[in-house]
PAKE-583074 format. One line per 4 residues: their letters; for each residue x, y, z of C-alpha. Coordinates in Angstrom, 2 decimals, padded with zeros to 5 digits. Example, Ala and Ser with C-alpha at 12.3 -4.5 7.8 and 13.67 -1.06 7.14 Angstrom:
<rs>
as) 012.30:-004.50:007.80; 013.67:-001.06:007.14
</rs>
This chain:
<rs>
xxxx) -052.21:-003.83:-012.98; -049.36:-003.47:-010.80; -047.46:-005.57:-008.66; -045.37:-004.76:-005.45
xxxx) -041.93:-006.87:-006.48; -039.30:-005.66:-004.41; -038.07:-006.62:-000.87; -034.76:-005.37:-000.46
xxxx) -034.26:-005.88:003.87; -030.98:-005.43:005.52; -032.65:-007.05:008.36; -033.49:-010.55:007.04
xxxx) -033.48:-013.52:009.27; -031.58:-015.96:006.92; -028.71:-018.38:007.70; -026.16:-016.66:005.75
xxxx) -026.89:-013.41:007.75; -025.28:-013.80:011.06; -022.25:-015.35:009.12; -021.35:-012.29:007.15
xxxx) -022.28:-010.05:010.13; -019.53:-012.00:012.12; -017.29:-011.73:009.18; -017.38:-008.24:008.82
xxxx) -016.91:-007.44:012.45; -014.04:-009.57:012.54; -012.25:-008.05:009.55; -013.13:-004.52:011.13
xxxx) -011.33:-005.78:014.13; -008.27:-006.77:012.01; -008.08:-003.39:010.39; -008.26:-001.72:013.72
xxxx) -005.42:-003.88:014.84; -003.35:-003.25:011.99; -003.51:000.68:012.36; -002.77:000.22:015.85
xxxx) 000.43:-001.70:015.44; 001.92:000.91:013.35; 004.66:-000.26:011.15; 008.13:000.97:011.37
xxxx) 008.48:002.09:007.49; 008.24:005.24:005.92; 004.38:005.97:004.28; 002.99:008.19:002.15
xxxx) -000.38:008.31:001.89; -002.07:008.68:-001.57; -005.63:009.21:-003.31; -006.58:007.08:-005.98
xxxx) -009.66:006.81:-008.51; -011.06:003.64:-010.11; -013.59:001.91:-012.62; -014.52:-001.17:-013.54
xxxx) -016.94:-003.77:-014.89; -018.46:-007.17:-013.76; -021.41:-009.66:-013.31; -024.02:-009.54:-010.98
xxxx) -026.58:-011.78:-009.39; -029.68:-010.17:-007.74; -032.34:-011.61:-005.88; -035.40:-009.37:-005.28
xxxx) -038.18:-010.82:-003.00; -041.66:-011.15:-004.55; -044.95:-010.96:-002.48; -047.03:-012.65:-005.14
xxxx) -046.95:-016.26:-005.53; -047.78:-015.80:-009.32; -044.80:-013.26:-009.41; -041.40:-014.95:-009.74
xxxx) -037.80:-013.84:-010.97; -037.23:-014.83:-014.22; -033.68:-013.87:-014.73; -031.35:-012.70:-011.74
xxxx) -027.68:-012.09:-013.59; -026.98:-009.16:-015.54; -023.72:-007.11:-015.79; -022.83:-003.94:-014.03
xxxx) -020.11:-001.42:-013.67; -018.77:000.84:-010.71; -016.62:003.81:-009.61; -014.63:004.46:-006.79
xxxx) -012.55:007.06:-005.27; -010.08:006.09:-002.24; -007.25:007.10:-000.14; -004.15:004.98:001.10
xxxx) -003.89:005.97:004.72; -001.41:003.25:006.44; 000.87:000.62:005.06; -002.27:-001.95:005.01
xxxx) -005.68:000.11:005.29; -007.31:002.42:002.59; -010.77:003.68:002.53; -012.67:004.27:-000.34
xxxx) -016.67:005.77:-001.57; -018.24:003.60:-004.26; -021.13:003.83:-006.57; -022.49:000.78:-008.58
xxxx) -025.03:000.07:-011.20; -025.45:-003.89:-010.68; -027.86:-004.04:-013.89; -031.25:-005.55:-013.44
xxxx) -033.48:-008.78:-012.59; -036.06:-009.63:-014.63; -039.73:-010.34:-013.17; -042.25:-012.32:-014.57
xxxx) -046.11:-013.06:-013.96; -047.49:-016.70:-014.70; -043.88:-017.33:-016.87; -044.46:-014.13:-018.82
xxxx) -042.30:-011.03:-018.62; -043.66:-008.37:-016.97; -040.83:-005.78:-016.41; -037.80:-005.69:-014.42
xxxx) -035.95:-003.95:-011.36; -032.88:-001.88:-011.65; -030.40:-001.79:-008.89; -027.90:001.18:-007.65
xxxx) -025.69:000.87:-004.67; -023.22:003.43:-002.68; -021.47:003.29:-000.03; -018.00:003.75:001.93
xxxx) -015.84:000.74:002.46; -012.47:-000.18:004.72; -010.07:-001.97:002.68; -007.60:-004.12:004.78
xxxx) -004.50:-005.43:002.99; -003.80:-008.82:004.25; -000.76:-009.97:002.39; 001.92:-009.17:-000.97
xxxx) 003.90:-010.95:-003.06; 007.17:-008.76:-001.73; 005.98:-008.17:001.64; 004.31:-011.31:003.03
xxxx) 001.97:-010.93:006.12; 004.44:-008.71:008.04; 005.95:-006.09:005.81; 008.24:-004.66:008.45
xxxx) 010.48:-007.93:007.70; 010.23:-008.37:004.03; 009.69:-005.97:000.91; 008.18:-002.89:000.95
xxxx) 005.21:-003.98:-001.36; 002.34:-003.29:001.26; 004.06:000.25:002.08; 004.09:001.13:-001.91
xxxx) 000.99:-000.97:-003.13; 003.39:-002.74:-005.43; 003.16:-006.26:-006.71; 000.19:-008.94:-006.08
xxxx) -001.63:-008.39:-003.08; -004.74:-009.56:-001.49; -007.21:-007.59:000.45; -010.69:-007.66:002.30
xxxx) -013.16:-005.16:001.86; -016.04:-004.03:004.75; -018.47:-001.02:004.13; -022.04:000.01:004.32
xxxx) -023.87:002.15:001.87; -027.34:002.89:000.42; -029.52:001.28:-002.12; -031.86:002.54:-004.60
xxxx) -033.95:000.58:-007.25; -035.72:001.60:-010.40; -038.62:-000.23:-012.10; -041.84:000.30:-014.29
xxxx) -043.52:-001.79:-011.78; -044.72:-000.92:-008.34; -042.23:-001.97:-006.04; -040.95:-000.87:-002.18
xxxx) -037.46:-001.12:-000.70; -038.09:-002.16:003.02; -034.78:-000.87:004.14; -032.43:001.36:001.81
xxxx) -028.95:000.31:003.63; -026.71:-002.42:002.72; -023.57:-004.10:004.50; -021.08:-004.90:002.05
xxxx) -018.27:-007.72:002.43; -015.71:-008.52:-000.24; -012.37:-010.16:-000.93; -010.04:-009.17:-003.79
xxxx) -006.70:-009.54:-005.64; -004.73:-006.32:-006.62; -001.47:-006.38:-008.71; 000.06:-002.56:-008.66
xxxx) 002.46:-001.34:-010.98; 005.21:001.12:-010.45; 003.53:003.96:-012.17; 000.92:003.98:-009.92
xxxx) -001.55:001.72:-011.97; -003.35:-001.43:-010.49; -005.45:-004.13:-011.79; -008.41:-005.53:-008.96
xxxx) -010.20:-008.77:-009.30; -012.91:-008.87:-006.27; -016.01:-010.54:-005.29; -018.51:-008.46:-003.31
xxxx) -021.56:-009.54:-001.00; -023.82:-006.66:-000.93; -026.28:-007.93:001.78; -028.40:-011.09:001.11
xxxx) -029.90:-010.48:-002.45; -027.05:-008.47:-004.64; -023.53:-009.88:-005.58; -020.67:-008.55:-007.65
xxxx) -018.09:-010.11:-009.39; -015.76:-007.37:-010.82; -012.35:-006.53:-012.60; -011.33:-002.94:-012.66
xxxx) -008.33:-000.63:-013.08; -007.31:001.35:-010.09; -004.59:004.71:-010.59; -002.99:006.05:-007.43
xxxx) -001.84:009.70:-007.56; 001.60:011.25:-006.26; 004.92:009.51:-005.53; 005.03:006.59:-003.02
xxxx) 007.82:008.36:-000.90; 009.18:012.11:-000.98; 012.27:012.82:-003.21; 015.22:015.23:-002.25
xxxx) 015.32:018.56:-004.28; 018.46:018.03:-006.31; 020.61:020.64:-004.18; 020.70:017.73:-001.66
xxxx) 022.96:015.51:-004.19; 026.00:018.11:-003.14; 024.49:019.61:-000.07; 023.55:018.21:003.54
xxxx) 020.90:020.19:005.46; 022.13:022.35:008.14; 021.79:021.15:011.84; 023.92:022.17:015.04
xxxx) 027.33:021.02:015.48; 027.69:018.07:017.46; 030.28:018.72:020.13; 034.01:017.78:019.43
xxxx) 034.83:014.31:021.18; 038.26:012.80:021.68; 039.48:010.67:019.10; 041.84:007.44:019.40
xxxx) 045.33:008.74:017.98; 046.27:005.41:017.63; 046.54:004.69:014.10; 044.63:001.76:012.62
xxxx) 046.06:-001.56:012.16; 045.57:-001.41:008.38; 045.64:001.25:006.51; 042.45:002.70:005.16
xxxx) 041.76:002.15:001.39; 040.33:004.87:-001.01; 036.86:003.52:-000.80; 035.27:001.69:002.11
xxxx) 031.91:000.12:002.26; 029.19:000.04:004.89; 026.19:-002.04:004.90; 022.70:-001.75:006.07
xxxx) 019.60:-003.86:006.86; 016.53:-003.77:004.55; 015.15:-000.77:004.31; 017.14:001.01:007.50
xxxx) 019.48:003.79:007.89; 020.78:002.62:011.30; 024.33:002.41:011.51; 024.84:-001.60:012.70
xxxx) 027.92:-002.44:014.93; 029.92:-003.79:011.95; 029.64:-000.76:010.47; 030.38:001.63:013.26
xxxx) 033.72:-000.23:013.33; 034.62:000.68:009.99; 033.66:004.25:010.48; 036.13:004.15:013.64
xxxx) 038.64:003.49:011.69; 037.77:005.77:008.69; 037.42:008.40:011.30; 040.96:007.76:012.82
xxxx) 042.81:007.47:009.83; 041.39:010.83:008.36; 041.85:013.10:011.70; 045.27:013.90:011.11
xxxx) 044.65:014.66:007.26; 042.95:017.32:005.14; 041.61:014.82:003.11; 038.00:015.41:001.53
xxxx) 035.39:012.56:002.03; 032.26:011.81:-000.23; 029.49:009.64:000.83; 027.82:007.74:-001.85
xxxx) 024.42:005.90:-000.61; 022.69:003.12:-002.50; 019.78:000.35:-002.43; 018.89:-002.68:-003.70
xxxx) 015.99:-002.53:-005.95; 012.86:-003.44:-004.27; 010.55:-000.36:-003.73; 010.25:002.43:-006.47
xxxx) 013.31:004.39:-007.73; 011.67:007.62:-005.94; 011.38:005.88:-002.50; 015.02:004.12:-002.61
xxxx) 016.79:007.30:-003.93; 015.17:009.02:-000.81; 016.54:005.97:001.35; 020.08:005.98:-000.17
xxxx) 020.23:009.57:001.40; 019.11:008.88:004.61; 021.88:006.22:004.78; 024.49:008.62:003.38
xxxx) 023.60:011.25:005.84; 023.63:008.90:008.57; 027.07:008.28:008.02; 028.04:011.81:007.88
xxxx) 026.24:012.25:011.15; 028.01:009.13:012.50; 031.76:010.68:011.35; 031.05:014.34:012.55
xxxx) 030.35:012.44:016.10; 033.86:011.12:015.57; 035.35:014.49:015.24; 035.41:014.92:011.49
xxxx) 034.42:018.27:010.10; 031.57:018.73:008.30; 033.08:020.67:005.63; 035.09:017.67:004.69
xxxx) 032.20:015.67:003.98; 029.80:015.82:000.83; 026.73:013.79:000.45; 025.22:011.64:-002.47
xxxx) 022.56:009.48:-003.51; 022.25:007.01:-006.29; 019.18:004.81:-004.94; 019.14:001.87:-006.84
xxxx) 020.99:002.84:-009.80; 024.45:001.10:-009.07; 024.44:-002.29:-007.76; 027.50:-004.15:-007.29
xxxx) 025.85:-007.39:-007.16; 022.71:-009.46:-008.51; 019.74:-007.94:-007.20; 017.60:-011.03:-007.81
xxxx) 019.38:-013.24:-005.11; 018.92:-012.25:-001.27; 023.07:-011.89:-000.99; 023.14:-009.67:-003.73
xxxx) 020.60:-007.20:-002.28; 022.53:-007.38:000.97; 025.67:-006.08:-000.87; 023.75:-003.38:-002.25
xxxx) 022.11:-001.72:000.74; 025.52:000.24:001.04; 027.27:003.58:001.55; 030.42:003.85:-000.34
xxxx) 033.16:006.25:001.65; 035.73:007.48:-000.78; 038.54:009.33:000.40; 039.85:012.02:-001.65
</rs>
């Protein structure tokens, strides 16, 4: 004798259902706002894959008073593939085998129902140990997916079941909501721990390993160490002929804000003095860009080159010939202060100007 035992229904009118729908809508709204408020940070999208295992709780509904779920917990596994689209938003597709729930008839086990789910999710990164809640004001952990991050998930997908018993799936779709923590390493690997509710009758707590491909930021070619990009010469501008009050030192340093290559007022004043001092000489100028140790080595190399190029352009605008200037980038490899402190990192965000 066969029994129809499975009732997986996306539209059940249970108390938990409206709460989950509202939570999902709120999370989607937060994700949209995060995308709309694009942050002023260089970001390189990356593809990733992942796999994991976990514990499941399954609650199929029976339509016969003599039938009951005798065991509703099991182990499962999942695989996923995704892409990081922005500093805070990723999307991924997934497949999970959630194990089985055992069914009993008059306290005698008569079979089990296996669950499989698949779908697509949006993942919103909400907090990072380096970046805090607003990454533009702190470290770039969110931008490079490094350090400890907290995230939320919302998605939709399909449900399939398998059993030797007679069963039916009333609605073969599910709403997925989740909360998780991810710790990313510099080599592109990350560890995740997550709780996921897949509608009202499936829950999944998992740990997984994720691998991202590609670099977090593009790297300039080796030639960029000694050659700057060709752009039209800036028109010559008048330069102060009055010698500076103090003799320019062989090495002058200008500093930058976190993750920025914009010339600040203090730096501009120093560069004006440099331009005035070398305007009547044939001295060569070497610009050496540096960063603190926050972010990946490749990202920091790229940033150090941007800082040195920014100084070069400023000096050219003050009448210093391009042919006299060479540009180099060292990234985080040559600190002059302790990167473990805010003050030290501020000192390391610099360009050294060497007069030869």
